N, C-alpha and C positions, 0 to 999 in steps of 0.2 A: 333531592333529601339525603342525608348522610346517615340517618338512622335507619336499621335494617327493616323494623316494622313500618315504618312510614314508607320505605319503598315497596315493600308488600302490599300496603294499602293503597299506593298510587296505582301499580300495575294490577291490582286484584290477583295476587299470587297466593300460593298455599304455603304451609310450612316445609313442604317437601321440595318446592322450587328453589333454585340455586339464585340468592338474591345478588350474587356479584356479577352475574350477567346482565342484570338488569340497572346496573349505575349509571347515571347519567354523567358522561366523560367528554370532555373536548379533545379533539385532535388539531395539532399545529405542527409546523416543520421548525425545528430548532435552527440554531446559527450554523449548524454544520449541514444542514439541509435533510435532516432526517425526520420522518414523520413521526411524532410522539404522540401517545394517548394519555391524557393526565386525569385521574379520577380521584374523588375524594376517599378517604380511609372510611369504611363502614365502621359504625359504632354499634355496640349491642350484637354482634354476629356471633352465634352460637357455633363453637369450631369444636373439633374432637380434643383440642387441648384444654379448653375451658371446660369441658365434661369430665376429663381425667382430673381436672383439678378439683372441680366440685365432688367428684367421687373420693379423692384422697382427704380433702376436707371432713367429709361424712364421716369416712372410716377412721380418721383420726380422732374426730369427737366420740364415736362408738367406742372406740378402745380405750379413751380416758374414762368413760363411763363405767365401763366393765372394771378397769383397774381399780378405779375408787371404790367401786362395790366390793371388789376382793380385799383390799385394804380395810375398810370399814368392818368387814365380818371378821378379819383376822384382830382387829382392835378390840372387836366386842368379845371375842374367845379371850383375849389376855385380859381384858377387864374383869370378865367374869371369873377367871382363872383366880386373879388377885383377891377379888372380894371373898371367894371361897376360901383362900389361904387366910385371908383377915379374920373370917368367921371361926376358923380353927383355933386360932391363936387367943 
């Protein structure tokens, strides 16, 4: 299997176990006579980089929400001020 969760299911691994050690690979000797181990690239493998990107996306989303709240509050304040000025005149 190529997918991380399918490898976990096949070998009854937990989330803490390293899936990369259990990948089914083939060993062969190339034309130069060197023994090589080839294995498929594991898909859906959670790495520190993917977690970092997830955190960055979440932080960007939160900053966007907070910024839009601040801008909306400032806009409301300006609108209220203009309405007050319009009532005076």
